[in-house]
C-alpha positions as CSV (number, residue, x, y, z in Angstrom):
1,X,14.8,-1.9,16.7
2,X,16.7,0.2,13.7
3,X,13.7,1.6,11.7
4,X,15.4,1.0,8.3
5,X,15.5,-2.4,9.8
6,X,11.9,-2.6,10.6
7,X,10.7,-1.0,7.4
8,X,12.3,-3.2,5.1
9,X,10.4,-6.3,7.5
10,X,6.9,-3.9,6.8
11,X,7.6,-3.9,3.2
12,X,8.8,-7.6,2.8
13,X,5.4,-8.6,4.8
14,X,3.0,-6.0,3.1
15,X,3.6,-7.6,-0.2
16,X,3.7,-11.0,0.7
17,X,0.2,-10.3,2.1
18,X,0.9,-10.8,5.5
19,X,0.1,-9.8,8.7
20,X,2.2,-7.2,10.4
21,X,2.2,-7.6,14.2
22,X,1.5,-4.3,15.8
23,X,0.1,-2.7,12.5
24,X,-3.5,-2.3,10.9
25,X,-2.9,-4.0,7.5
26,X,-5.8,-2.0,6.1
27,X,-4.5,1.2,7.1
28,X,-1.2,0.9,5.2
29,X,0.6,1.9,1.6
30,X,3.8,1.8,0.3
31,X,5.3,5.1,-1.3
32,X,8.2,4.8,-3.7
33,X,9.8,8.0,-4.5
34,X,12.6,9.1,-6.2
35,X,15.8,10.4,-4.0
36,X,16.0,14.2,-4.2
37,X,19.8,13.5,-4.0
38,X,20.9,9.9,-5.2
39,X,17.7,9.6,-7.8
40,X,17.1,5.9,-6.2
41,X,13.8,4.6,-6.0
42,X,12.9,4.8,-2.2
43,X,9.6,3.1,-0.7
44,X,8.6,3.4,2.9
45,X,5.6,2.1,4.7
46,X,2.8,4.4,6.4
47,X,-0.1,4.9,7.3
48,X,-3.0,6.4,4.7
49,X,-6.8,7.4,5.1
50,X,-9.2,8.2,2.4
51,X,-9.4,11.7,1.3
52,X,-12.2,12.1,-1.5
53,X,-11.0,8.7,-3.7
54,X,-7.4,9.6,-3.0
55,X,-5.1,8.2,-0.7
56,X,-3.8,10.6,2.0
57,X,-0.6,9.9,3.8
58,X,0.6,12.0,6.8
59,X,4.0,13.5,7.4
60,X,3.9,13.7,10.9
61,X,7.4,11.2,11.4
62,X,5.6,10.9,15.0
63,X,5.9,14.5,15.3
64,X,9.9,14.8,14.8
65,X,10.9,18.6,14.1
66,X,11.9,17.7,10.7
67,X,9.9,16.7,7.7
68,X,10.4,12.9,6.8
69,X,12.2,11.9,3.8
70,X,9.5,10.9,1.7
71,X,8.0,14.6,2.1
72,X,10.9,16.1,0.7
73,X,11.6,13.7,-2.2
74,X,8.0,14.4,-3.4
75,X,8.8,18.0,-3.1
76,X,11.3,17.3,-5.7
77,X,9.5,15.3,-7.7
78,X,6.2,14.7,-6.7
79,X,5.6,11.4,-8.9
80,X,5.6,8.2,-7.2
81,X,4.1,4.9,-7.3
82,X,1.8,3.5,-4.6
83,X,0.7,-0.1,-3.4
84,X,-2.0,-0.3,-1.5
85,X,-3.6,-3.7,0.8
86,X,-5.5,-4.8,-1.9
87,X,-2.2,-5.8,-3.8
88,X,-2.9,-2.5,-6.2
89,X,-0.1,-0.7,-7.7
90,X,-0.7,2.3,-9.5
91,X,2.1,5.7,-10.5
92,X,0.3,8.8,-8.4
93,X,1.0,12.7,-8.1
94,X,1.7,13.8,-5.0
95,X,0.0,17.0,-4.1
96,X,-0.2,18.9,-0.5
97,X,-3.3,19.7,1.0
98,X,-3.2,23.7,1.8
99,X,-6.2,26.2,3.0
100,X,-9.7,25.4,3.7
101,X,-9.1,22.0,2.1
102,X,-6.2,20.9,4.6
103,X,-7.9,22.2,7.4
104,X,-11.2,20.3,7.1
105,X,-8.7,17.2,6.2
106,X,-6.7,17.6,9.2
107,X,-9.9,17.8,11.3
108,X,-11.2,14.8,10.2
109,X,-7.7,13.1,10.7
110,X,-7.8,14.3,14.2
111,X,-11.1,13.0,14.9
112,X,-10.3,9.7,14.0
113,X,-6.8,9.7,15.0
114,X,-6.4,11.9,18.2
115,X,-2.6,10.5,18.3
116,X,-2.0,12.7,15.3
117,X,-3.0,16.4,17.8
118,X,-0.2,14.8,20.3
119,X,2.3,14.4,17.3
120,X,1.7,17.9,15.7
121,X,2.3,19.1,19.5
122,X,5.8,17.5,19.2
123,X,6.8,18.8,16.0
124,X,6.4,22.5,17.3
125,X,6.3,25.1,14.9
126,X,6.7,22.6,12.3
127,X,3.2,21.6,10.7
128,X,3.0,18.3,9.4
129,X,2.0,18.5,5.9
130,X,-1.2,16.2,4.6
131,X,-0.3,14.8,1.0
132,X,-2.6,13.8,-1.5
133,X,-1.9,10.7,-3.9
134,X,-3.7,11.5,-7.1
135,X,-4.0,8.4,-9.5
136,X,-2.0,9.2,-12.9
137,X,-4.5,6.5,-14.9
């Protein structure tokens, strides 16, 4: 299946409050970024975990060798919009975790979801970024 078409179905079902086959709705959020080249708003569904009180998203792209577009968009403009499973939406600012903070978050993530260690192996030299989404409110 075309990933863009799949993402469109996930976004539609998520916003409608429907179950999404094969995915855990309570671990998903929608992240809307501004395209770094186009300036257009782009929405991507993705898994998240809580880091302190903030959503934390993982730029693994299933272990791809390159960073996902949404991460590159956030690096160009860290302001974004998040829609969470409870139906809330918020404006956020993205911050990539670094240093000890990233190590702690990564170790916790891999302990809970071991498949991320496998994705890091597939990513090779690319270190998978972890991005905290802090509310602007």
